N, C-alpha and C positions, 0 to 999 in steps of 0.2 A: 504208422506206430502210436502207440499211446503218449500223449504227453507227461512228462515227468512230473510236473507240478500236479496234475490231476491225480496222480498214483499217490503223492505224499500227503495231499490234502485230505483225500478222499479214499484212504486205505479200504475200509469195508465196503464201501459202495462199489468200487472197482472188484473187489474179489465176488462179491454177491452178484454183480452183472455177469461176470465170466463164466460163474457157475451155470447161467443159463445157456452157455455154450457148451457145458460139460467139461471146461478148462479149470483146472484146481488150481488157483492162482494165489493162495495165500502164502505158500513157501516162498515163491518168487518174488512176490511184492515184498516180504519182510527182507529179503537178501538186497533188493532194490533200495529200500528205506535205510538198511545198516550200511550199503556201501556209499549211499547219498551222504549220510553223515561223515563219513570218513573224507569224502571228498570236499565237503564244506570245511571240515578241520583242516585240511590238508592246504585248502586255498586261502585260509586265513593265515596259516603259518606262512605261506609263500608270499602273501601280501605284506606281513609283517617283516619278513627277511628282505624283500625287494624295497620297503619303506627305510628300513634300517641302513641297507647298503647304498640308497640314493643319499640319505642323512650323512653318512660317512664321506661318501664322494665329495660332497659339498665341503664337509669339515677339512679333508684333505686339502681339497684346493686352497681353501683359507692358510692353513698351516705354511703351505710353499710360498703362498705370496708373503707371510711374515718371515720367511726365512728359516722357519723351524723344520728343516729337512728330515732330521732324524725321527721327530714326532710323526711326521706325515708317512714316512716309510714304514714306521712300526703299525700305523693304522692300514696300510695297504694290506699288509700278511692279514689283517682281519677280513678286510673286504674279499680277499681271495678265499677266505673260508666261506663268508657268505655267498660267494658266487657258486661255489661247489654246492652248499646248501640249497641254494634257488634251483640249480639243476635237477638236483635229487628230488627236491619236493614237485618240482614241475613235471617230472617222469611219472612220479606216483600219483598225481593229480589226473594226468592224461591216461594213465593205466587204469584208474577207478573209473574214469568217465567211460573208457571203452568196455570195461566190464558192465557198467550200467546199461550203456546201450545194446550190448549183447543181450542181456537179459530181455530188455524191452522189446526188441524184435522178435522175442520168441512166443510174446502174448498178443493172441487175437485182438481184433476190435471189439469194443463192448457194445452191445446189443442195444437198439433202441426199445424203449418200452413197449412198442407196439409187436414185438416179437413174442410169440407165442411159445409156451414152454414145450419141450419134447424132444425125443432124441434120435427119431429116424424121420425119412419122407412121410411115412406114415401118421405123422402128427402135424404135418404141415395144414393150413387152414384154407379151405376153398373159399375166395371171398366172391367169385363171380363165375358163372358157367352160363354160356349163350350157344346157340346154335344148334340145329338137328343132325344128329348122328344119321348116316345115309345107311339105309337097308340095301345091302349088297346081295346077290344070289349066292347060293351054297359053292358054286364054283367062282366065286371071285378069287382074284389071285392077289399074292402080296406084291409089295413095290419091286422086289428083286427078280421076280419072274415077270412081270409087267416090262421092265426094264429090257430083260432078254427078248420077250416076244416083239416089242416094238424096235428093238436095237438102237435104244439111246442111252443106256449106260453100259459099260463093259468092266465088270468087276474082276473077271479072270483076266483080262489084258492088263490091268492096273496090277494084279499079284505078280505077273510075269514081267513086268518092266520095273515095278518097284517093290511091291509086298502087299499083303493083305491091309485094306485100309485106304488105298490110293487109287479110286477108280478112274476110268476114263469117261467122260462125256461125251456123245457123238451125235452129230445131226441135230435133230430137234430138242434132244436132251442137252445139248450144249446150248440151244438158243434158249431152252426153258431157264437155264442158269442165268444167262445174261439178261433176259428180261426181268426176272426177279429181282436181280442186283438194280436194275435200271429203275423198276417201279418203288424198291425201298430207298434209292438215293434221290429220285426225284421228289417222293413224298416229303422226305427230311429237308431237302433244300426249300421247298414250299413252306414248310413251317419255320423257317428260319435259321436252318444249321449251315455252317460253311463245311464244303467239301474238302476233303484232303485225299491225297494217295501216299501212304506213309510207307517206310521202308518195311521190309518183311523180317529183317534182323534187327535186334536191338543188343546194346552193351549191358554190361553186369549191374551198372549205376541205374540204369532204366528198368530192369527188372527188379531191383530193389525198390525203387521208388514206388511202385504201383502196388508190391506187396507178393509178387510171383516168387521172388527170392527172398530170403532162403525156404520159403514155405513149400513151393511146387517145383523145386529144383529137377526132381527125378521126373517130372512130367513134360519138362521141357526139352527139346532138341537142342543140343550144346554143340555148335563148331569150336572143336578144342584149340584147334590151331591159333584162331584170332581171338578166342575167347567171347564168342558172340552167342547169342541165343535165337532161335526162330521163333516169332512172336505165336502165342497161344491165341490171341485175339488183337484187334486193331486198338483196343483200350490202351495197351502198354504204350506205343509210340505217341499215340494220339495225346495222352495225359502227360506223358513226359515232355511235350513242348513247352510245358509250364514249369518244369523244374526249375528251382532257383530263380522263380521269378516274381516281383510284386505288382500287381493289378492294382487299378484304381477302382474302387467301388461302383463307379458308375460304367465302367465297362462290363460288369457283371449282369446276368449270366452270361458266359461264353458257351456258344453252341457249336460243337463240332461233329462231322459225320465222316465215316471213312470206311469204304470197301477194303477189305483185305483176304488173302488166303490165311487161314490159321492151321497151326501146327502143333499137335498135341501126341505125346506118345501113348497115353491112356494105357499104362501099364497096369496090369492085372485084370484087364476088362476081357471078358469072354462068355460064351453061351448065346443063347437065343437073342438077348436083348443087344448084340452088336451086329447081328445079321444085315447085309445090304446096307443101306445108308443110315442104320440107326446109331452107329457109332463109328468114326473114321478118323485117321490120323491126320489127314488134311482134308480142309472143307473151307467153303467160301462164306463170308458172313458180313453183313453191314452193321456198323456199330456207330452208335450215339454217346457222345461225351459231353457233359456240361460242367463246367466249373461256376460254382455259386458262392453268395455269402452265407454267413452261417444263419441267418435268419430264415432265408426263404427256400433252403434245400429241400424241405419236405414237401412244399407246394410244388417245386420243381419235379420230385419224385413223382407226384401224382400226374403233371402232364407230360412225362416220359411214359409213365404206365399207359395212359390214355392215346397217345401216339403208337405205341406198338399194337394195343388194341385196334385200332383203326386200320393196320396194315393187314392184321389175322382176319378181320371182317371183311376188308375188301377182296380177300381171297376166297372168302366163302366157306371157312374151315370153322367146324365146332372147337369151340375152346373154353378153357378154364383157367382162372387166375389164382395163384395159390400165393398165401403169405407164408414164407419158409418160417419152421420153428427153430429154436436155439441150437439144436443138435444138426441141423441139415444146412445151417446159414453158413457161408464163407468164411475163412478167416480173417478177411479184410473187411467185410461188409457188416453194416450197423442195421441194415433193413433191406431185405430183398423180396421181389414178387416175381415168380415164375410164371410163364406161360406155357400151356400144354395143349397141343391139338389131338384129336382123337384120330387115329388110324384105323379106318373101318376094317380092311381086310385081316390086320394084325389084332383088333379087337382090342386095343389098347391106346393109353394117353402116352404123348410124346413129347418132351420138353423142347420148345424152338426158342426161347427167351429167358433171360434173367435181367431184371432191372433194378439197380441197386444204389442206395445211398451208402458211401462210405463215410460220411460225415469229414472230419479233419484227419483221419487215419492215414491215408494217403499223402494228403496235403503237408503233414508233419515230417515224412520221410522225403517228400520233394522239395520242402522248404518252399512251397507254393503259398503266398500271402497276398492279402488286400489290404490297401491303405482306405480307411474310413474318412468322412468329410471332416471329421474332427482331429484328424492326423493319427489315429491309433492304428497299428498294424495288427491284424489278424491272422490266423490259418484260414484259407478257404476250405469249402466242402466240395468233394468231387463225387458224381454220379456218372454212371453208365448203364448202357443196355444193349442188348442183341435187337437189332430191328432191320431184318432178323437173321439167324441162322439158316441156310439153305438147306441141309441134307434131309432134316426131318420134315420139312415145310413142303419138300418136293417128294418124299415119301407119302406123306398124306394126301397131297394132291393128286398124284398118280392112283393111289388105291380108292380113293374117295369119290374121283370122278371117272372111273372106268365105266365104260358102257360096251353093249356087243359092237358097236360101230367104231370104238376107240377111246381115247381118253379126252374128255372135255378141258378146254383150256379156260379159266376163269376170265371174266370179261375185262377186268382190270390189264391184264397180260396181252388180250388179243392184240391192241396196237404195237407192240413190241415183238410179239411172236410172228404176226402176219397171217396167221391162220387159227381157227377156234377149236381145232382138234387134231391129236396125234393119232395117225392111224397107219 
């Protein structure tokens, strides 16, 4: 969440920045400023009351020592009144603080200056495009038909056992999944990331810490009895490792990677864009997460983008990198780059990764800080990226690499697949 002092000191700048995300912030910011004045006044009254109470307590002690019991007893009635007033003021202070926090968590992160203006995905800026789009024959098949032809993904069985959006991977389809996961993990480990295998459910505090709650509550699967949430991405448990932690600056950056299943309700999704692997309720993903100091986070963002780019290049897929505009960037992000690969049979671009810098937005929720060499304590910056999400990568690989003999396997995956073609 945003830092209160930043809102108070730079009211107009915050309102202007959030307008780029098409969030009208002036009214909520003014409420926060007004409540903060009440909070400060209440705190001053509380401090004055406690000071007077302590002063009287010392005076009462002195009177008892002097044998002036009547005077001391009279003052004790005054301290009782001050005690009641202190409780009233403390309750008011905590209630006001709670109201301020409730308003702040409704506000998205302020975007970086590099975020372009715009309302929709059509306004995103293409910063790079590479690779040749394969020329497929007229009778080329989309991936859902290829999956059926080669018996490697069963959408109907998933629908029977669970429901739409929960496919079964079979035989070489399952091996392709495992091979991609291994390739992604091994590359990250070779680049200095520490591997974790996280829980697939998290508590409410973890969902709040990374910004899924309360913003995306309706998109998460909720285990009501235990009040736990199925993770939408490994970002949530991995980043929450550092909740309520103070790191040393020399320990930064922290580089972690995790493979996990991901679960998203995708409420409201329908139509051709959700067919086959294009949009699932359960899917596999490898996630990279970095914790940085404030000065280096945008350099680290560039290195994470380069890491994801190397994976897509290794798979031989045509791709483009987009810088998301203000209207398309997420609630929590300060700057996001999306990767899209071209799916030749569908003749469309498919998003396969988002790489984001959240600056201190998540760290403020998490109380994640670092201590500098001169002893100062600062909020960390957090970053993460899909490296990579599997479903649309698989869709593009199947479609782009189809031949009359079968589906060719990219060279980087052959050692894990044990074959160079699915037939």
